[in-house]
VOGU-3710 file (C-alpha; in Angstrom, 3 decimals, decimal comma):
1> mnrpasltti> 74,518/72,634/118,726  76,980/71,758/121,465  75,278/69,936/124,322  75,561/71,704/127,707  76,125/70,010/131,013  73,099/69,767/133,291  73,134/72,657/135,743  70,863/72,488/138,771  70,816/76,229/139,409  71,839/79,366/137,602
11> selaldyari> 74,117/80,117/140,561  76,063/76,949/139,701  76,628/78,327/136,221  77,667/81,679/137,694  80,173/79,950/139,969  81,618/78,009/137,037  81,858/81,247/135,098  83,752/83,003/137,905  86,081/80,043/138,521  87,045/79,437/134,898
21> rahsleliqg> 87,469/83,101/134,064  89,676/83,565/137,156  91,927/80,697/136,075  92,865/82,548/132,880  94,159/85,397/135,038  96,057/82,979/137,265  97,977/81,792/134,198  99,480/85,241/133,621  100,507/85,849/137,224  104,175/86,775/137,310
31> lspedcqlqs> 104,274/87,669/133,623  105,030/91,152/132,344  102,972/93,058/129,769  105,854/92,414/127,378  105,568/88,647/127,993  101,857/88,815/127,181  102,543/90,706/123,943  104,802/88,101/122,309  103,906/86,274/119,100  106,654/83,890/117,977
41> mtdasplkwh> 104,821/82,398/114,977  101,492/82,665/113,198  100,003/79,650/114,983  100,845/80,965/118,463  98,918/84,016/119,641  99,891/86,551/122,320  98,481/85,820/125,768  96,916/89,273/125,767  94,998/88,320/122,626  93,751/85,085/124,218
51> lahttwffet> 92,475/87,046/127,219  90,654/89,476/124,941  89,317/86,918/122,459  87,693/84,736/125,120  86,023/87,877/126,468  84,923/88,904/122,969  83,194/85,521/122,699  80,876/86,305/125,618  80,249/89,860/124,463  79,529/88,816/120,867
61> filaalpepp> 77,514/85,628/121,202  75,649/86,298/124,449  75,494/89,945/125,487  75,129/91,416/121,988  72,360/88,921/121,205  70,124/90,040/124,095  66,859/91,825/123,244  68,296/94,872/125,006  72,064/94,475/124,710  74,427/96,581/126,809
71> pvidpaykvl> 76,540/99,200/125,027  79,485/97,799/123,083  82,701/98,299/125,046  84,758/99,251/121,980  83,590/98,749/118,366  87,193/98,068/117,278  87,301/94,919/119,412  84,791/93,258/117,090  87,549/93,089/114,458  90,682/92,846/116,606
81> fnsyyvgige> 89,559/89,859/118,648  87,489/87,879/116,145  89,442/84,694/115,419  87,820/82,874/112,498  84,094/83,658/112,646  83,494/84,869/109,104  79,799/85,250/109,821  80,567/87,927/112,401  82,526/90,098/110,002  86,015/91,432/109,405
91> rhlraergll> 88,996/89,936/111,277  92,464/91,211/112,076  95,228/89,130/110,488  96,213/86,193/112,681  99,907/86,614/111,886  99,815/90,229/113,090  98,209/89,801/116,496  101,585/90,449/118,097  101,631/93,928/116,533  98,628/95,009/118,591
101> srptleevlh> 100,415/97,032/121,255  97,077/98,773/121,754  94,853/98,054/123,553  97,325/97,590/126,365  97,254/94,612/128,716  95,732/96,863/131,372  92,949/97,856/128,971  92,295/94,214/128,036  92,052/93,270/131,706  89,613/96,127/132,230
111> yrqqideqmq> 87,609/94,851/129,233  87,429/91,446/130,895  86,251/93,011/134,138  83,484/94,957/132,402  82,187/91,924/130,517  82,416/89,766/133,646  80,273/92,232/135,566  77,677/92,241/132,807  77,704/88,450/132,552  77,379/87,916/136,300
121> hllsspsqrt> 74,455/90,330/136,405  72,850/88,358/133,601  73,479/85,018/135,299  71,886/86,238/138,513  68,490/86,207/136,779  66,797/82,759/136,968  64,583/83,675/134,007  67,644/83,690/131,733  68,869/80,228/132,733  67,337/78,042/130,001
131> klaalvtlgl> 68,117/80,534/127,291  71,723/81,128/128,322  72,987/77,810/129,679  74,047/76,277/126,342  75,979/79,294/125,053  77,525/80,205/128,402  78,728/76,630/128,871  80,138/76,646/125,352  81,898/79,926/126,106  83,451/78,466/129,256
141> qheqqhqelm> 84,612/75,325/127,465  86,029/77,606/124,763  87,907/79,559/127,439  89,374/76,335/128,820  90,631/75,428/125,353  92,370/78,795/125,217  93,855/78,271/128,678  95,769/75,303/127,303  96,707/77,310/124,225  98,013/80,073/126,473
151> ltdlkhhfsc> 100,568/77,636/127,868  101,521/76,012/124,566  101,861/79,426/122,928  103,800/80,970/125,819  106,197/78,038/125,810  106,913/78,609/122,123  107,291/82,358/122,661  109,768/81,841/125,514  111,699/79,155/123,619  112,725/81,805/121,074
161> nplmpawrtn> 114,459/83,834/123,770  118,168/82,911/124,275  117,634/83,533/127,992  115,139/80,631/128,016  112,890/82,168/130,671  110,646/80,118/132,916  106,902/80,492/133,422  106,901/78,575/136,722  109,413/76,640/138,818  107,643/73,352/138,066
171> apeqhsaiat> 107,759/71,646/134,663  104,555/69,589/134,345  105,671/68,065/131,038  108,703/66,555/132,793  106,806/64,477/135,347  107,798/60,824/135,367  105,330/58,218/134,176  105,191/54,446/134,368  107,774/53,259/131,840  107,740/49,468/132,042
181> epypyreftg> 109,923/47,490/129,650  109,371/46,027/127,178  106,543/48,217/125,913  103,355/46,496/127,155  100,111/46,025/125,236  96,573/45,153/126,206  94,311/43,103/123,978  90,848/44,278/122,910  88,386/42,011/121,145  86,701/44,829/119,231
191> glcdigasda> 83,323/44,128/117,730  80,390/46,491/117,274  81,098/49,523/119,455  79,346/52,801/120,234  81,548/55,821/119,490  80,796/59,456/120,267  79,195/61,472/123,050  75,921/60,099/124,332  75,584/61,047/128,006  74,212/64,206/129,585
201> sfsydnegpc> 77,530/65,978/130,148  78,814/68,728/127,879  80,266/67,793/124,521  81,181/69,705/121,383  79,112/69,103/118,298  82,017/67,290/116,622  81,831/64,552/119,296  78,491/63,326/117,973  76,201/61,899/116,949  76,901/58,685/118,815
211> hrvwlepfll> 77,161/55,930/116,210  78,267/52,340/115,785  81,680/51,326/114,494  82,975/47,821/113,828  86,419/47,224/115,287  88,608/44,263/114,496  90,598/42,838/117,438  93,549/45,067/118,306  96,283/45,682/120,844  96,774/49,084/122,480
221> gernvsnadf> 99,734/50,253/124,526  99,379/50,173/128,305  101,180/53,516/128,456  102,384/56,419/126,357  105,752/56,236/124,619  108,467/57,711/126,855  111,416/59,965/126,156  113,695/56,955/126,656  111,710/54,997/124,064  111,991/57,845/121,595
231> mafitdggyq> 115,685/58,306/122,342  116,250/54,748/121,085  114,552/55,716/117,821  116,889/58,706/117,450  119,967/56,657/118,314  118,992/54,112/115,671  118,979/56,855/113,022  115,208/57,223/112,908  115,355/60,743/111,490  117,726/59,613/108,726
241> rpelwlsdgw> 115,752/56,592/107,499  113,279/57,515/104,728  111,633/54,078/104,794  110,084/54,955/108,158  108,442/58,174/107,057  105,322/59,195/105,190  106,192/61,115/102,025  105,055/64,453/103,464  106,831/63,584/106,686  110,140/62,931/104,955
251> dwvnqrqara> 109,802/66,269/103,159  109,204/67,892/106,542  112,286/66,212/108,048  114,516/67,496/105,272  113,033/70,980/105,127  113,379/71,428/108,873  116,545/69,337/109,278  114,662/67,689/112,124  116,696/65,435/114,405  114,652/65,359/117,620
261> plywlqtpde> 111,321/66,465/119,092  110,642/70,172/119,447  112,360/71,719/122,482  114,961/68,955/122,859  118,402/70,523/123,240  121,821/68,951/122,922  125,270/70,303/123,654  128,252/68,207/122,479  129,397/65,673/125,073  126,526/66,560/127,424
271> pwqaftlagr> 123,230/64,774/128,158  120,087/65,847/126,355  118,135/68,716/127,843  114,711/70,136/127,095  113,130/73,570/127,162  110,134/73,371/129,496  107,624/75,684/131,133  110,204/75,897/133,909  113,023/76,834/131,561  115,915/74,633/130,461
281> ralnleapvc> 116,014/71,324/132,309  117,683/67,932/132,029  115,524/65,688/129,850  113,564/63,282/132,047  113,792/59,986/130,175  110,887/58,569/132,195  108,449/61,273/131,099  106,169/60,764/128,071  107,688/62,036/124,850  106,097/65,371/124,056
291> hinlyeaday> 105,899/67,956/121,270  106,080/65,511/118,385  103,949/65,828/115,280  101,941/63,201/113,411  104,865/62,482/111,101  107,208/61,771/114,007  104,621/59,676/115,821  103,924/57,608/112,711  107,635/57,102/111,951  108,304/55,960/115,504
301> arwagarlpt> 105,395/53,524/115,351  106,742/52,003/112,127  110,209/51,724/113,663  108,699/49,968/116,692  106,857/47,467/114,484  103,536/48,969/115,456  101,100/51,615/114,233  99,026/54,492/115,538  95,543/53,620/116,794  92,406/54,828/115,101
311> eaewehaart> 90,388/57,288/117,128  87,613/54,693/117,466  90,076/52,154/118,902  91,378/54,748/121,348  87,888/55,756/122,516  86,707/52,161/122,882  89,779/51,367/124,969  89,358/54,496/127,103  85,748/53,543/127,878  86,314/49,857/128,549
321> apdlaglfgq> 89,772/50,014/130,152  90,027/53,375/131,933  92,917/52,001/134,032  95,298/52,321/131,070  98,110/54,614/132,202  98,249/58,159/130,881  95,030/58,269/128,895  94,474/61,734/130,339  96,675/64,409/131,850  100,012/63,550/130,223
331> vwqwtnsayl> 100,041/64,173/126,463  97,517/64,332/123,670  97,901/61,113/121,708  98,023/61,155/117,919  95,752/58,777/116,043  95,862/57,849/112,370  92,302/59,131/111,891  91,594/62,160/109,771  89,377/64,781/111,388  86,080/64,170/109,617
341> pypgyqpaag> 82,398/64,473/110,552  80,636/61,540/112,152  77,626/60,068/110,312  74,694/62,449/110,680  76,790/65,386/111,890  75,203/68,802/111,431  76,881/72,033/112,598  74,786/74,584/114,453  73,130/77,350/112,492  74,726/80,792/112,396
351> avgeyngkfm> 78,247/81,961/113,181  78,607/79,731/116,249  78,352/76,775/113,866  81,807/77,743/112,558  83,323/76,461/115,825  84,279/72,998/114,551  82,763/71,872/111,285  84,638/74,040/108,819  87,992/72,655/110,002  87,189/69,087/108,967
361> inqmvlrgss> 89,911/68,929/106,319  93,713/68,574/106,432  93,680/67,823/110,160  94,391/64,690/112,185  92,707/63,660/115,437  94,412/63,499/118,825  92,763/61,897/121,842  93,090/62,166/125,611  94,382/65,341/127,263  97,701/66,811/128,348
371> catpaghsrp> 99,488/68,156/131,398  98,305/71,617/130,294  94,623/70,713/129,891  92,470/72,379/132,578  90,854/70,099/135,136  87,449/68,869/134,025  88,125/69,502/130,346  88,735/65,932/129,202  86,529/62,957/128,375  86,732/59,791/126,226
381> syrnffppaa> 84,778/61,318/123,330  86,842/64,555/123,091  88,280/65,070/119,596  91,270/67,387/119,453  92,678/68,098/116,002  95,729/69,704/114,436  97,581/69,659/111,110  100,033/66,740/110,858  103,118/68,985/111,072  102,070/70,685/114,337
391> qwqfsglrla> 104,580/70,195/117,167  103,971/72,997/119,628  101,067/71,276/121,372  101,692/68,830/124,230  101,361/65,904/121,837  102,784/62,394/122,126  101,718/58,879/121,174  100,469/55,511/122,317  101,173/52,500/120,110  98,697/50,049/118,628
401> rnp> 99,201/46,717/116,906  97,227/44,021/115,192  97,064/40,706/117,098
//
């Protein structure tokens, strides 16, 4: 089971619930119902669906499990807003979430309000605290994951519009970072290291159990790779050199005719631009490169005479050298580690156990957090994971080398 954070009072949990749920609504401020209906690809869901699904989680796993559950808001929601929980029952097709013009955005917001009222009433009872804390905390962490997905998905939706609309006036992915030259490394001696969550704060079940890993000495980049760094790779023909690419990666390059990271835009005889959350902007060469997949990250590392770190190397460095620039809050950093269970891992019983474990195949691990990650939702042991071809997340890289 996921380990909850220690909460001194049930009112603290209620305050966290209200704050996190309110943030989801802040993300759609200024957007139209039509904006919240968009689905540009199978992997990216409509914002309206995210708002409903996170609410469905609380209704399904907490309220419906009470000895005397409240009446179901709408029986159809059990199917429409179930993501991948096979144990719960039938699910609406992921690729067709954008076809759900009904319920309307107004009805989904009313659904959220009803469930919030029921949850806050429940959280006002001290007798429910021990029983509810673990699942409520999991539900809130789940909502924060979807808050980041709301931004990554909206950015992809908007990028398909020739008008290139903006979500906000500020482009967080364009913020400058330390970009010292040449690319600097820090040395780590390695040895026998503890990896995985072990403290009292919240962690997902896939972050444990804490276990020992032997690390050989290694070097890890002092910063994330920048747009300027990656531009040099492009200029040197990086996307046209098969010797730099994994076999699947080279197939991907040719199938997609890839020549630059996702959202980079070029007009002849003009500087590179990028589509951002603030619309089309000049590419900031000092910002961390973003929206690259595992194949691109690995090819760049080979071109740079380096490699991607393992997730154990990254976590050890994050714990022992937290002053490394950009570990958190810039881009998720690809590792060369497959997403697999740690020794002794056991998923929780029941449908909630489907949260992480069943995805431990055909995925690669990313570490850190991004400019779109909600505050308080990052830690050294956090294991994000996506298929190697995924670009639409705020994903970049940090180089590693052998001494």
